[in-house]
OpenMM code with the backbone's topology and positions (N, CA, C; nanometers):
from openmm import Vec3, app, unit

residues = "MET ASN ARG GLN LYS LYS LEU GLN GLN LEU PHE LYS ALA LYS ALA LYS LYS ALA SER ALA LYS LEU ALA PRO LYS LYS PRO LYS TYR ILE SER LYS ALA ASP ARG LEU LYS MET ALA ALA GLU ALA GLU SER SER ALA VAL ASP GLY THR GLU SER".split()
positions = [
    Vec3(8.4057, 11.5398, 11.4057),
    Vec3(8.3076, 11.4354, 11.4282),
    Vec3(8.2751, 11.4368, 11.5781),
    Vec3(8.1465, 11.4422, 11.6092),
    Vec3(8.1131, 11.4475, 11.7505),
    Vec3(8.1176, 11.3097, 11.8151),
    Vec3(8.1107, 11.3094, 11.9468),
    Vec3(8.1296, 11.1864, 12.0241),
    Vec3(8.0228, 11.0819, 11.9944),
    Vec3(7.8984, 11.1236, 11.9820),
    Vec3(7.7897, 11.0275, 11.9560),
    Vec3(7.8059, 10.9599, 11.8201),
    Vec3(7.8422, 11.0380, 11.7202),
    Vec3(7.8601, 10.9814, 11.5874),
    Vec3(7.9746, 10.8803, 11.5878),
    Vec3(8.0827, 10.9142, 11.6582),
    Vec3(8.1976, 10.8252, 11.6668),
    Vec3(8.1585, 10.6932, 11.7339),
    Vec3(8.0802, 10.7000, 11.8425),
    Vec3(8.0354, 10.5796, 11.9124),
    Vec3(7.9453, 10.4947, 11.8236),
    Vec3(7.8529, 10.5587, 11.7543),
    Vec3(7.7633, 10.4843, 11.6648),
    Vec3(7.8421, 10.4141, 11.5547),
    Vec3(7.9443, 10.4822, 11.5054),
    Vec3(8.0277, 10.4245, 11.4012),
    Vec3(8.1000, 10.3004, 11.4535),
    Vec3(8.1504, 10.3070, 11.5775),
    Vec3(8.2180, 10.1927, 11.6372),
    Vec3(8.1221, 10.0765, 11.6579),
    Vec3(8.0017, 10.1043, 11.7066),
    Vec3(7.9035, 9.9988, 11.7293),
    Vec3(7.8638, 9.9313, 11.5984),
    Vec3(7.8460, 10.0104, 11.4944),
    Vec3(7.8106, 9.9536, 11.3642),
    Vec3(7.9226, 9.8642, 11.3115),
    Vec3(8.0466, 9.9078, 11.3296),
    Vec3(8.1606, 9.8290, 11.2820),
    Vec3(8.1686, 9.6962, 11.3560),
    Vec3(8.1479, 9.6992, 11.4879),
    Vec3(8.1524, 9.5751, 11.5664),
    Vec3(8.0382, 9.4824, 11.5271),
    Vec3(7.9200, 9.5377, 11.5045),
    Vec3(7.8051, 9.4560, 11.4655),
    Vec3(7.8281, 9.3938, 11.3283),
    Vec3(7.8887, 9.4683, 11.2384),
    Vec3(7.9169, 9.4175, 11.1045),
    Vec3(8.0148, 9.3008, 11.1112),
    Vec3(8.1181, 9.3118, 11.1940),
    Vec3(8.2154, 9.2037, 11.2091),
    Vec3(8.1504, 9.0805, 11.2709),
    Vec3(8.0637, 9.1019, 11.3705),
    Vec3(7.9975, 8.9892, 11.4365),
    Vec3(7.9054, 8.9164, 11.3392),
    Vec3(7.8315, 8.9898, 11.2580),
    Vec3(7.7413, 8.9255, 11.1629),
    Vec3(7.8198, 8.8554, 11.0520),
    Vec3(7.9369, 8.9078, 11.0180),
    Vec3(8.0196, 8.8433, 10.9162),
    Vec3(8.0704, 8.7087, 10.9655),
    Vec3(8.0976, 8.6977, 11.0950),
    Vec3(8.1436, 8.5699, 11.1499),
    Vec3(8.0326, 8.4658, 11.1452),
    Vec3(7.9082, 8.5098, 11.1591),
    Vec3(7.7958, 8.4173, 11.1602),
    Vec3(7.7504, 8.3790, 11.0200),
    Vec3(7.7934, 8.4560, 10.9213),
    Vec3(7.7510, 8.4306, 10.7831),
    Vec3(7.8089, 8.2979, 10.7355),
    Vec3(7.7407, 8.2318, 10.6421),
    Vec3(7.7935, 8.1044, 10.5911),
    Vec3(7.9276, 8.1259, 10.5220),
    Vec3(8.0145, 8.0306, 10.5393),
    Vec3(8.1488, 8.0402, 10.4821),
    Vec3(8.1469, 7.9980, 10.3358),
    Vec3(8.2334, 8.0618, 10.2583),
    Vec3(8.2456, 8.0239, 10.1182),
    Vec3(8.3215, 7.8926, 10.1099),
    Vec3(8.2938, 7.8117, 10.0102),
    Vec3(8.3696, 7.6872, 9.9954),
    Vec3(8.5164, 7.7175, 9.9641),
    Vec3(8.6038, 7.6255, 10.0024),
    Vec3(8.7459, 7.6438, 9.9793),
    Vec3(8.7732, 7.6505, 9.8297),
    Vec3(8.8630, 7.7404, 9.7897),
    Vec3(8.8967, 7.7582, 9.6486),
    Vec3(8.9771, 7.6390, 9.5990),
    Vec3(8.9385, 7.5866, 9.4841),
    Vec3(9.0120, 7.4785, 9.4185),
    Vec3(9.0602, 7.5325, 9.2840),
    Vec3(9.1907, 7.5232, 9.2622),
    Vec3(9.2478, 7.5794, 9.1400),
    Vec3(9.1991, 7.5027, 9.0170),
    Vec3(9.2130, 7.5675, 8.9031),
    Vec3(9.1665, 7.5084, 8.7784),
    Vec3(9.2409, 7.3784, 8.7495),
    Vec3(9.3703, 7.3747, 8.7765),
    Vec3(9.4492, 7.2538, 8.7521),
    Vec3(9.4002, 7.1399, 8.8403),
    Vec3(9.3707, 7.1700, 8.9667),
    Vec3(9.3200, 7.0671, 9.0573),
    Vec3(9.1817, 7.0184, 9.0147),
    Vec3(9.0986, 7.1100, 8.9669),
    Vec3(8.9652, 7.0694, 8.9197),
    Vec3(8.9775, 6.9755, 8.8010),
    Vec3(9.0685, 7.0062, 8.7069),
    Vec3(9.0889, 6.9203, 8.5906),
    Vec3(9.1420, 6.7837, 8.6326),
    Vec3(9.2354, 6.7842, 8.7296),
    Vec3(9.2912, 6.6579, 8.7772),
    Vec3(9.1828, 6.5730, 8.8438),
    Vec3(9.0975, 6.6348, 8.9247),
    Vec3(8.9902, 6.5618, 8.9918),
    Vec3(8.8905, 6.5077, 8.8897),
    Vec3(8.8611, 6.5853, 8.7872),
    Vec3(8.7680, 6.5407, 8.6833),
    Vec3(8.8270, 6.4226, 8.6065),
    Vec3(8.9566, 6.4282, 8.5786),
    Vec3(9.0215, 6.3182, 8.5064),
    Vec3(9.0212, 6.1906, 8.5910),
    Vec3(9.0471, 6.2059, 8.7207),
    Vec3(9.0458, 6.0890, 8.8090),
    Vec3(8.9058, 6.0295, 8.8174),
    Vec3(8.8055, 6.1153, 8.8278),
    Vec3(8.6681, 6.0680, 8.8363),
    Vec3(8.6279, 5.9969, 8.7069),
    Vec3(8.6716, 6.0537, 8.5958),
    Vec3(8.6397, 5.9945, 8.4656),
    Vec3(8.7093, 5.8596, 8.4494),
    Vec3(8.8345, 5.8518, 8.4904),
    Vec3(8.9067, 5.7256, 8.4767),
    Vec3(8.8503, 5.6192, 8.5706),
    Vec3(8.8082, 5.6574, 8.6890),
    Vec3(8.7496, 5.5594, 8.7812),
    Vec3(8.6127, 5.5158, 8.7308),
    Vec3(8.5391, 5.6053, 8.6671),
    Vec3(8.4094, 5.5694, 8.6122),
    Vec3(8.4265, 5.4725, 8.4945),
    Vec3(8.5268, 5.4962, 8.4143),
    Vec3(8.5550, 5.4088, 8.2997),
    Vec3(8.6007, 5.2729, 8.3518),
    Vec3(8.6865, 5.2701, 8.4528),
    Vec3(8.7352, 5.1440, 8.5094),
    Vec3(8.6188, 5.0661, 8.5724),
    Vec3(8.5274, 5.1360, 8.6355),
    Vec3(8.4156, 5.0710, 8.7005),
    Vec3(8.3195, 5.0085, 8.6005),
    Vec3(8.3011, 5.0687, 8.4851),
    Vec3(8.2079, 5.0160, 8.3861),
    Vec3(8.2683, 4.8985, 8.3090),
    Vec3(8.4009, 4.8959, 8.2942),
    Vec3(8.4649, 4.7875, 8.2219),
    Vec3(8.4686, 4.6582, 8.3037),
    Vec3(8.4697, 4.6652, 8.4347),
    Vec3(8.4822, 4.5457, 8.5191),
    Vec3(8.3619, 4.4588, 8.5154),
] * unit.nanometer
topology = app.Topology()
chain = topology.addChain("A")
for resn in residues:
    res = topology.addResidue(resn, chain)
    for name in ("N", "CA", "C"):
        topology.addAtom(name, app.Element.getBySymbol(name[0]), res)
């Protein structure tokens, strides 16, 4: 691999990392059990709110 190709490869790698940092972040992962628990809490609070 010649010197120019190696330099271009390094520049592309650095640019890719920099653009990845600027990209929007994915939302934090919530496990299936936690999602079910949150849904149950929301449902129970909604039921409690309508009965009052």
